[in-house]
C-alpha positions in Angstrom: -23.0 16.7 32.9 -19.4 16.1 32.0 -18.1 16.8 35.4 -20.5 14.1 36.8 -19.0 11.4 34.5 -16.1 9.3 35.4 -13.7 8.8 32.5 -11.4 5.8 31.9 -8.9 8.3 30.6 -8.6 12.0 30.2 -6.1 13.4 27.7 -5.5 16.9 29.1 -4.3 20.2 27.7 -4.0 19.1 24.1 -3.9 21.1 20.9 -6.5 19.2 19.0 -6.5 18.7 15.3 -9.8 17.0 14.7 -9.0 15.5 11.3 -11.4 17.7 9.3 -8.9 20.3 8.4 -10.4 22.9 10.7 -8.3 25.2 12.8 -6.9 23.4 15.9 -8.3 24.2 19.3 -7.1 23.6 22.9 -9.2 21.1 24.9 -9.2 18.1 27.1 -10.5 14.8 25.8 -12.3 12.2 27.8 -12.4 8.5 26.9 -15.0 6.0 28.1 -14.4 2.4 26.8 -13.5 2.6 23.2 -15.1 6.0 22.4 -14.4 9.6 22.7 -16.9 10.6 25.3 -16.2 14.3 25.8 -14.3 17.4 24.6 -13.9 20.5 26.6 -12.7 21.5 30.1 -12.5 18.3 32.1 -10.2 19.6 34.8 -12.8 18.8 37.5 -13.8 15.4 36.1 -13.0 12.1 37.7 -10.6 9.6 36.0 -8.3 6.8 36.9 -5.8 8.0 34.3 -5.1 11.7 33.5 -2.4 12.1 30.8 -1.0 15.5 30.3 -0.5 16.4 26.6 0.7 20.0 27.2 2.7 21.1 24.2 1.5 18.2 22.1 -0.8 17.9 19.1 -3.6 15.4 19.4 -5.2 14.0 16.2 -7.1 11.0 15.0 -5.0 7.8 14.4 -3.6 7.6 10.9 -5.7 5.5 8.5 -3.6 3.6 5.9 -6.0 2.5 3.1 -3.4 0.9 0.9 -1.2 -1.8 2.5 -0.8 -5.5 2.9 -1.2 -5.7 6.7 -3.6 -8.6 6.3 -0.6 -10.9 5.5 1.2 -9.8 8.7 -2.0 -9.9 10.8 -2.5 -13.6 10.1 0.7 -14.4 12.1 0.5 -15.2 15.8 3.4 -12.8 16.3 1.6 -10.0 14.5 2.2 -7.7 17.5 5.9 -7.9 16.7 5.5 -7.6 12.9 3.2 -4.6 13.1 5.0 -2.7 15.8 6.5 -0.3 13.2 3.0 0.7 12.1 1.8 1.5 15.6 5.0 3.3 16.4 4.4 5.7 13.6 0.7 6.3 14.6 -1.2 4.0 12.3 -4.3 2.8 14.1 -6.4 1.5 11.1 -5.1 -0.4 8.0 -6.8 -1.7 4.9 -5.4 -4.9 3.3 -6.3 -7.1 0.4 -4.9 -4.5 -2.0 -3.4 -5.0 -5.4 -5.9 -7.9 -6.0 -4.1 -10.1 -3.4 -5.1 -11.4 0.1 -4.9 -14.7 2.0 -8.5 -15.7 1.1 -10.5 -17.1 -0.6 -8.6 -20.2 -1.4 -9.7 -22.5 -4.2 -9.4 -26.3 -4.0 -8.6 -27.0 -7.7 -6.0 -24.3 -8.1 -4.7 -24.1 -4.5 -1.1 -24.9 -5.7 -1.1 -22.0 -8.1 -2.3 -19.6 -5.3 0.3 -20.9 -2.9 3.1 -20.3 -5.5 1.8 -16.8 -6.1 1.9 -16.1 -2.3 5.5 -17.4 -2.3 6.5 -15.0 -5.1 4.4 -12.0 -3.9 5.3 -12.2 -0.2 8.7 -13.8 -0.4 7.7 -16.5 2.1 5.7 -19.7 2.0 2.1 -19.6 3.4 1.3 -23.3 2.8 1.4 -24.3 6.5 -0.2 -21.2 7.7 -3.5 -21.1 5.7 -6.1 -23.5 7.2 -9.2 -21.7 5.9 -10.8 -21.6 2.4 -13.3 -18.7 2.7 -12.9 -15.0 3.5 -15.2 -15.6 6.5 -12.9 -18.3 7.7 -9.9 -15.9 7.4 -11.8 -13.3 9.3 -12.6 -15.8 12.0 -8.9 -16.6 12.3 -8.1 -12.9 12.7 -10.7 -12.4 15.4 -9.5 -15.6 17.2 -5.9 -14.4 17.5 -6.8 -10.7 18.0 -5.6 -7.6 16.2 -3.2 -5.0 17.5 -4.8 -2.4 15.2 -8.0 -2.0 13.3 -8.1 -3.9 10.0 -10.4 -3.8 7.0 -9.9 -6.2 4.0 -10.8 -5.8 0.3 -11.9 -8.8 -1.8 -8.9 -9.7 -4.0 -9.6 -9.8 -7.8 -6.4 -11.7 -8.5 -7.3 -14.5 -6.2 -10.9 -14.7 -7.5 -9.5 -15.0 -11.0 -7.0 -17.8 -10.0 -9.8 -19.8 -8.4 -12.0 -19.5 -11.4 -9.4 -19.7 -14.2 -6.1 -20.9 -12.8 -3.0 -19.1 -14.2 -4.2 -18.5 -17.8 -3.9 -15.6 -20.1 -7.5 -15.5 -21.3 -10.6 -13.4 -21.0 -13.1 -14.7 -18.5 -15.9 -16.8 -20.1 -19.4 -17.0 -18.6 -18.7 -19.9 -16.2 -15.6 -18.1 -15.0 -17.5 -14.9 -14.5 -20.2 -16.6 -12.6 -17.7 -18.3 -10.3 -15.9 -15.0 -9.6 -19.2 -13.4 -8.8 -20.2 -16.1 -6.4 -16.9 -15.9 -4.6 -16.9 -12.1 -4.6 -20.4 -12.1 -3.1 -19.2 -14.5 -0.4 -16.3 -12.1 0.4 -18.7 -9.1 0.6 -21.1 -11.1 2.7 -18.2 -11.8 5.1 -17.6 -8.1 5.4 -15.0 -7.1 2.8 -15.0 -3.3 2.2 -15.0 -3.7 -1.6 -13.0 -5.2 -4.5 -9.3 -4.6 -5.1 -7.6 -5.2 -8.5 -3.9 -5.5 -9.4 -4.2 -4.8 -13.1 -0.5 -4.5 -13.7 0.1 -7.9 -12.1 -0.6 -11.2 -13.7 -3.3 -12.7 -13.6 -5.2 -9.4 -13.1 -3.5 -8.1 -16.2 -5.3 -10.7 -18.3 -8.7 -9.1 -17.4 -10.5 -6.6 -19.5 -12.7 -3.6 -18.6 -16.1 -5.3 -19.1 -15.0 -8.0 -16.6 -14.2 -5.4 -14.0 -17.5 -3.5 -14.6 -19.5 -6.7 -14.1 -17.8 -7.5 -10.8 -18.0 -3.9 -9.7 -21.7 -3.8 -10.1 -21.9 -6.5 -7.4 -19.7 -4.3 -5.2 -22.3 -1.5 -5.6 -25.0 -3.6 -4.0 -22.9 -3.7 -0.8 -22.0 0.0 -1.0 -18.4 -1.0 -1.3 -15.4 0.5 -3.1 -13.6 -0.5 -6.3 -9.8 0.0 -5.8 -7.1 -0.5 -8.4 -3.4 -0.9 -8.7 -3.6 0.6 -12.3 -2.9 -1.4 -15.4 0.0 1.1 -16.1 1.9 3.7 -14.3 4.1 4.4 -17.3 4.1 8.0 -18.6 2.9 7.0 -22.0 -0.2 5.1 -20.9 -1.0 6.1 -17.3 -3.9 8.4 -18.4 -5.6 5.4 -20.2 -5.1 3.4 -17.0 -6.7 6.0 -14.9 -9.6 6.4 -17.4 -10.2 2.6 -17.1 -10.7 2.9 -13.4 -12.9 5.9 -13.8 -15.0 4.1 -16.5 -15.6 1.2 -14.1 -16.7 3.7 -11.5 -19.1 5.4 -13.9 -20.6 2.3 -15.5 -20.9 0.3 -12.3 -22.0 3.4 -10.3 -19.5 2.5 -7.6 -17.0 4.4 -5.6 -13.5 4.2 -7.2 -10.0 4.5 -5.7 -6.8 5.0 -7.7 -4.1 3.2 -5.7 -0.6 4.6 -4.9 -0.4 7.1 -7.7 3.1 7.6 -9.2 4.6 7.5 -12.7 7.5 5.8 -14.5 9.1 7.6 -17.4 8.6 5.7 -20.7 9.3 7.7 -23.9 10.3 4.9 -26.3 13.3 2.9 -27.1 15.4 5.8 -28.5 14.7 8.3 -25.8 14.5 6.1 -22.7 18.3 5.4 -22.4 19.1 9.1 -23.0 16.4 10.2 -20.5 17.7 7.7 -17.9 21.2 9.1 -18.2 19.9 12.7 -17.9 17.8 11.7 -14.8 20.8 10.1 -13.1 23.0 13.1 -14.0 20.3 15.6 -12.7 19.9 13.5 -9.6 23.7 13.8 -8.9 23.6 17.5 -9.4 20.4 18.1 -7.4 21.8 16.2 -4.4 24.9 18.3 -4.5 23.1 21.6 -4.8 19.2 21.5 -5.1 17.7 23.5 -8.0 14.1 24.1 -9.3 12.7 21.1 -11.2 9.4 20.9 -13.1 7.8 18.1 -11.1 4.2 17.8 -12.2 4.5 16.8 -15.9 2.8 13.4 -15.6 0.5 13.5 -12.5 -0.8 17.1 -12.6 -3.2 16.5 -15.5 -4.5 13.4 -13.6 -5.0 15.2 -10.4 -6.8 18.1 -12.1 -9.0 15.7 -14.0 -10.0 13.8 -10.9 -10.5 17.0 -9.0 -13.0 18.1 -11.6 -14.9 14.8 -11.4 -15.1 15.1 -7.6 -16.4 18.6 -7.9 -19.1 17.2 -10.2 -20.1 14.7 -7.5 -18.3 11.5 -8.7 -17.1 9.4 -5.8 -13.5 8.8 -6.6 -10.3 9.0 -4.5 -6.5 8.7 -4.9 -3.7 7.7 -2.5 0.1 8.1 -2.8 3.3 7.1 -0.9 6.1 9.5 0.1 9.0 7.5 -1.2 11.3 7.4 -4.2 11.1 3.6 -4.7 8.3 1.2 -5.2 8.5 -2.5 -4.3 7.2 -5.8 -5.4 8.3 -9.3 -6.3 10.9 -9.8 -9.1 8.8 -12.1 -11.2 6.2 -9.3 -11.7 8.7 -7.8 -14.1 8.7 -10.9 -16.3 6.3 -11.2 -19.3 2.9 -12.6 -18.3 3.2 -15.5 -20.8 6.2 -16.8 -18.8 4.2 -16.9 -15.6 1.3 -19.2 -16.8 0.7 -22.6 -15.2 2.2 -24.3 -12.2 5.3 -23.3 -10.2 7.2 -26.0 -12.1 6.3 -24.5 -15.4 7.6 -21.1 -14.5 10.8 -22.5 -13.0 11.4 -24.6 -16.1 11.0 -21.6 -18.4 13.6 -19.7 -16.4 16.0 -22.7 -16.3 15.7 -23.7 -20.0 18.2 -21.8 -22.1 15.9 -21.4 -25.1 12.9 -20.1 -23.2 15.1 -18.0 -21.0 16.4 -16.4 -24.2 12.9 -15.9 -25.3 12.0 -14.1 -22.0 15.0 -11.8 -22.4 13.9 -11.0 -26.0 10.4 -10.1 -24.7 11.9 -7.8 -22.2 14.4 -6.1 -24.6 12.1 -5.8 -27.6 8.6 -5.6 -26.0 6.7 -2.3 -26.3 4.5 -1.3 -23.3 1.5 0.0 -25.2 -2.1 0.1 -24.3 -4.1 -2.0 -23.5 -1.1 -4.0 -22.3 -2.7 -7.4 -23.1 -0.8 -8.6 -26.2 2.1 -11.0 -25.7 4.9 -8.4 -25.2 3.1 -5.2 -24.3 2.8 -5.7 -20.5 3.3 -2.4 -18.7 5.4 -3.8 -15.8 8.4 -4.4 -18.1 10.4 -2.3 -15.6 13.7 -4.1 -16.4 13.5 -2.3 -19.7 11.8 0.9 -18.7 13.9 1.7 -15.6 17.0 -0.2 -16.6 18.7 -3.0 -14.7 20.3 -0.4 -12.5 16.9 0.7 -11.2 16.0 -2.7 -9.7 17.4 -3.4 -6.1 17.1 -6.5 -4.0 14.7 -6.0 -1.1 14.7 -9.6 0.3 15.8 -13.1 -0.4 15.3 -16.3 1.7 18.6 -18.2 1.6 21.5 -17.3 3.8 23.9 -17.6 0.9 22.4 -14.6 -0.9 21.8 -12.2 2.0 24.8 -10.2 0.9 22.9 -9.2 -2.2 20.2 -7.3 -0.3 20.4 -3.6 -1.2 22.4 -4.1 -4.4 21.1 -3.3 -7.9 20.9 -6.0 -10.6 23.5 -4.1 -12.6 25.9 -4.4 -9.6 25.1 -8.1 -9.0 25.6 -8.9 -12.7 29.0 -7.2 -12.7 29.9 -8.9 -9.5 29.0 -12.3 -10.9 30.4 -11.7 -14.4 26.9 -12.2 -15.9 24.3 -10.1 -17.8 21.9 -8.7 -15.2 19.1 -10.7 -16.7 21.0 -14.0 -16.2 21.9 -12.9 -12.7 18.2 -12.3 -12.0 17.1 -15.7 -13.4 19.8 -17.6 -11.5 18.8 -15.8 -8.3 15.1 -16.6 -8.8 16.1 -20.3 -9.3 18.2 -20.3 -6.1 15.5 -18.6 -4.1 12.6 -20.6 -5.6 11.1 -17.4 -6.9 11.1 -15.7 -3.5 12.8 -12.4 -4.4 11.4 -9.0 -3.5 12.8 -5.9 -5.1 12.7 -2.1 -5.1 12.2 -0.3 -8.4 13.3 3.3 -9.0 14.6 5.6 -11.7 17.9 6.1 -9.8 18.3 4.6 -6.3 16.1 4.0 -3.3 15.8 7.1 -1.2 16.7 9.6 -3.9 15.3 13.1 -3.0 15.4 14.1 -6.7 13.1 11.2 -7.8 10.8 12.0 -4.8 10.1 15.4 -6.3 7.8 13.8 -8.8 5.5 12.8 -6.0 5.0 16.2 -4.4 2.0 17.2 -6.5 0.2 14.1 -5.3 1.3 14.4 -1.7 0.0 18.0 -1.4 -3.2 17.5 -3.4 -6.4 17.8 -1.3 -7.9 14.7 -2.8 -5.0 12.3 -2.2 -4.6 10.4 1.0 -1.2 9.1 2.3 -0.4 5.4 2.4 2.4 3.0 3.2 1.8 0.0 0.9 3.3 -1.9 3.9 4.1 -5.7 3.7 5.9 -6.6 7.0 7.4 -10.0 7.7 10.5 -9.1 9.7 13.1 -10.1 7.1 15.0 -8.5 4.3 15.4 -4.7 3.8 11.9 -3.3 4.3 10.8 0.0 2.8 11.4 2.9 5.1 7.7 3.7 4.8 6.9 0.8 7.0 8.6 2.7 9.8 8.2 6.4 8.9 5.5 7.2 6.3 3.5 9.6 8.4 6.3 11.1 10.5 8.2 11.7 7.3 5.2 13.3 5.7 4.4 15.6 8.6 8.0 16.4 9.5 9.7 16.8 6.1 6.9 17.9 3.8 4.7 19.8 6.2 7.0 21.4 8.8 10.4 21.6 7.1 9.4 22.2 3.5 6.1 24.0 4.3 4.2 22.3 1.5 0.9 22.4 3.2 -0.6 23.4 6.6 -0.4 20.8 9.4 -4.2 20.7 9.8 -4.7 19.9 6.1 -1.9 17.3 6.2 -3.6 15.5 9.1 -6.9 15.5 7.2 -5.1 13.7 4.4 -4.0 11.0 6.8 -7.3 10.6 8.8 -10.7 11.8 7.7 -9.9 11.8 3.9 -8.9 8.1 3.8 -11.8 7.2 6.1 -14.2 8.8 3.6 -12.5 7.3 0.6 -13.1 3.7 1.9 -16.2 4.7 3.9 -14.8 3.7 7.3 -17.3 4.9 9.8 -16.7 6.8 13.1 -12.9 6.8 12.6 -10.6 9.5 11.3 -12.2 12.3 13.3 -12.0 13.6 16.8 -15.6 14.0 17.7 -17.8 12.8 20.6 -19.0 9.3 19.9 -16.2 8.4 17.5 -13.8 5.6 18.3 -10.8 6.7 20.4 -8.1 6.0 17.9 -5.7 8.8 18.7 -2.1 10.0 18.1 -0.3 12.6 20.3 2.8 14.0 18.8 5.2 17.0 19.1 4.9 19.1 15.9 8.3 20.5 16.4 10.0 17.1 16.9 8.1 14.7 14.7 10.5 13.3 12.0 11.8 10.2 10.5 15.0 8.5 11.7 14.9 6.0 8.9 16.7 6.0 5.5 16.1 3.8 2.5 19.1 1.6 3.3 18.8 1.8 7.1 15.0 1.9 7.7 14.6 0.0 11.1 14.4 3.0 13.4 11.5 4.4 15.3 10.4 7.9 14.4 10.9 10.9 16.7 8.1 12.9 18.2 5.3 10.3 18.5 4.4 10.3 22.2 1.1 8.4 22.5 -0.9 6.1 20.3 -4.4 4.8 21.3 -6.4 2.2 19.5 -10.0 1.9 20.6 -9.2 3.7 23.8 -6.2 1.5 24.8 -2.7 3.0 25.0 -0.4 1.0 22.7 2.5 3.5 22.6 3.6 5.9 25.3 6.9 7.3 26.5 7.6 4.0 28.3 7.4 1.9 25.1 5.0 -0.4 23.2 2.1 -2.1 24.8 0.2 -4.4 22.4 -1.5 -6.7 24.9 -4.4 -7.2 25.2 -4.7 -6.7 21.5 -7.2 -3.7 21.2 -7.8 -3.7 17.4 -11.0 -4.6 15.6 -11.8 -6.3 12.3 -13.7 -3.7 10.3 -16.5 -5.4 8.3 -18.4 -3.6 5.6 -21.9 -4.2 4.2 
């Protein structure tokens, strides 16, 4: 039967890793339209395009379930902005994470949302957003086309802003009803579930009962509840994980713990000592590596979740292979200082007395559970990591471009100011549009990255980029090399896990976590999202301070049967991606 078919493409002589973790096998693969039509010996079959993959591995396209690609996809030049994702083999992305997306937009509190986008993205969205509903946003994406497949989660932070503005308060009944109406509209439009950013304001002002009530609505649509945790600090991360698990149990909904990592927080006396020890150990390790206990904080979480999965609870985890997280600088400020309109926030930072009060909150605040009292917020990373652990990722103005890549400690010293005043002055100059890296030492530190290895090799943890791509500033190296780095460094060079298992963690596992159908596996009838690479050559060419390089070893990338990357380059037109709607 197969020999009688004519295939649009035949990928010949490949070593196929089917995405399930099974032993690879040698086969041809036939594509008709956007689907995998056949596996086996197709040497006699007819095709207009026979591509030899001799010596290459062929696997499903990588599925990145935690990123912010929806922001980039809204741009007409998305094919340029998202080229780094395609070049590293990502064929499917899920946006709307951390409780943030470009829809829905409320009329009454539109200005508050636009200010939040400015801060979170580092770029104004006012002139770009011409829709108000999630369905309107989806229609825009389908009108301009997509270079990769994209699913979107309904954003809890935006729902809360629409219903309550920028207030630190528990949701009353009218606010809950408004959030539920807007959430249902998002789910009706095709959102894959609900995303929360509980460490960010305004998500941090919510409580668990609010999340459970919203998640029960998600259950009706067979969606997923995902969460940027309320805390990643070592002293309260377990409570934060338990909160997400409690939502999953009480609402009977699939739960996803987003980008698992941990920040050391041992109290005011020990933190400064621990920070000096870590920096000293990092210096020694990078001179001559030595064994380090790496699983103190995350191992109990991974074991606990594994037990729940064995019992049948639908819960997943994802993680990033990097030593530095990234976000907007205002996220490190106490939530009370971020209430109200943009002008209110700016005035607090400008006014000497309230600036001093903000600094006192940072220096004297205690990040204790449940992180809802005035000075107990968990994202007080200026204090927990130290000023030397915050590095500038991007600014808008030309005059401050020279600060990109520098720590706040270095900037303060350069300007003759306390790092806090240097941070405040920079925020005023940039109108709040400052993105930063946060790390215990410095971006790209192999020593710090050791703490992620338990997550990266755990069978229940998928691999993600957290990408937010706009073509300016110093992007994270993950936007260019997440999957090649994982497969090249951790799998081949360090031998942390077999290649077939690593591919499962990048393909069928994330697909199952967010219930993305007919993707993430090489199987007849599945969509032809495919990556062909050389296992001996795949590696990153990026570094934390010089990320903008294509990886080595990725030879072909197909999205829905269309070749978008091959040895001749990048071919995004016509845009072959699809909007993935749930429900």
